[in-house]
N, C-alpha and C positions, 0 to 999 in steps of 0.2 A: 412204180412207174413202168410203163410197158417198155421192154428192151428194144423194140423197133423204133419207138419215138427217140429213145435215148440215142441210139446208133445214127439215127438221121440227123439229130442235133450235133453230134460230135462231127459228122461229115460235112455239115453245113459250115461249121466253125473252121474246119481244116482247109476248106477250099476257098474261104474268104481270105483275100490277101490285102494288105495295107499298102499304101504308096511305097515305092522302094526308097531305100535310105540314101540320103545325100552323104557322100564322103570325099575325103581328100586322098589322092592317089600320089604319094611322095611325101616329102618332109613338110612338117607344120611350120618350120622356120626356113626362109630362103634368104641367103645373103648375095647380094649382086654388087659387082665392082664398077659398074658403068651406068650411066643414065640412059634412059629410052625404054622401049618396050621390054617388059619382063616376061620371061617364059617360067611362070610359077607353076606350082604343083597342079596336076589336072583334077578338076572337080567333076565327078561323075556320080551316078547311081550305083547301087551295089550290084547291079546286074551288069555294069560296065558301059552302060550307055550314058550319053551326055544330054541331059535335060534341055529342052528349049525354055527360054524365058527366065533364065537366072539373072538375078540382080546382084551387080558386084559394087561394093562400096569401100572407101578407105577412110580410116579415122583421121589421118593428118594429110590434107590436101597439099601441104608445102613439100612433104616428102614424096608423095605419089599421087597420081590421078587416074581416074578411069576414062579413057578415050576410045570410043568406038568398040566398046566391050572389052578392051584390053587394060591391064594394069601398066602404067608408064612411071617409071622412076624419075623424080623431078630434081632431088637434092638429098644430100647425106642426111641420114636419120633413120628412125624406125617407126612403122606403122603397122597396125591391124588391117588385114583385107578380110572383109566379110562377104560370103557368097550366100544368097537366099533364094530358095526355090521351094514353093508349096508348103509354106510355113516351117520349113526347115532351113538351118543355117549351119554353116561350117566357117571357121575362122583360121586364117594363118598368118604369120608375122613375116613382114618384109623388112630386111635390114639393107639400107643403101648406103654402101661404104665405099665409094669411088676413090681412085687414086687422084690426089689433088696436087697441083703444082702451085707453089706460093711464089710471089714476086714482090719485092718492096719497091715502091715508086717514089720518085722526087726525094731520094736520099741526099741530105745536105753535105756539102763539102766538109763542113765542121760546125760545132755548136759552142757558143760563147758560154763561159761559166755564168750560171745564174739565169741564163735564157733558155727558152723552149723552142723545140722544133717538132712538127708533127709528120710522122711516117704514114704513108698511105700503103695499103697492102691490095693485091689482086690475087684472088684464088681462081683457079681454072680447073675443070675436068674436061680434057681435051681441048677443044676450041671454045667451049662454053664458059663464060665467066659466072661464077656462083658467088653466093653470100659467104661471109667469113665472120659470122658472129661468135663462133667459138674459138676465136684466135686468143692465144695467150702470148704474153711479151715477157722477156728476160733480158737483163744486161749482164755482160760477163763480168762487170766491175761496178758495183753501186757507189763506190767512192768517186768514180769518174763521171758517170751518167746513170741515171734512174730512168725507168720507162714504165708508163702506166697508159694502157689503152692506146699505144702508138705515139704518145706524147713523150719525148725525150727532155729531160732537164739536165744541163750540164751542171756538174758538182765541182770538179776541180781539173786542171789540165791533164791531158793523158788520152789514151785509147781505150774505147769500150766496144765490145761486139754486141749489137742488138739483135736479138732472135725473136721471130715471130713463128708460132707453132699452131698447126691445126691438125689435129689427130696425128698421123705419123709423118706429115709433111712440115718442112720448115724452111725459112729464108732467114738470111743473116746479112747484116751490113756492119762495116767497120765505120765507127764514128769517132772523130777526133774532136776532143773538147779543148778549146784554147781559152787562154785568159783574155780579158777585156783589152 
């Protein structure tokens, strides 16, 4: 092979450049403690520029959504955020873990032995009411009252403290169980 032709082939290969690589600048997992717009990791090209026409999607639309090109945290949970540009994709994880305040509603003055009463709960992040599907319930004394999914059943006269928990948040009510 002629050396001149070989050198021209090497030169042609070295001057050809592929599309710049899409990359994440920052952590690949982001934890936020409030709902609303998320300042996530910056997605850019390996030359530092921000490409036009990126498509952003989230796996779980109940946890987060894409609104006007921004990721917005909607509820407690975790989701994958995908950014696609020019057949390239980067993925990062969004963990939404806001401080939740719980409040028990319509707490009965007492529960009669053998009867049931239902407790309702309200969960809030700031002023926004949120779902409370992951609530766990407990009674301080199952011989006095038991609780399942917010329904209290009086067992015998006495006092029991009923606790609702969601993550690190909890609400408690003192329940007196009385004889018929």
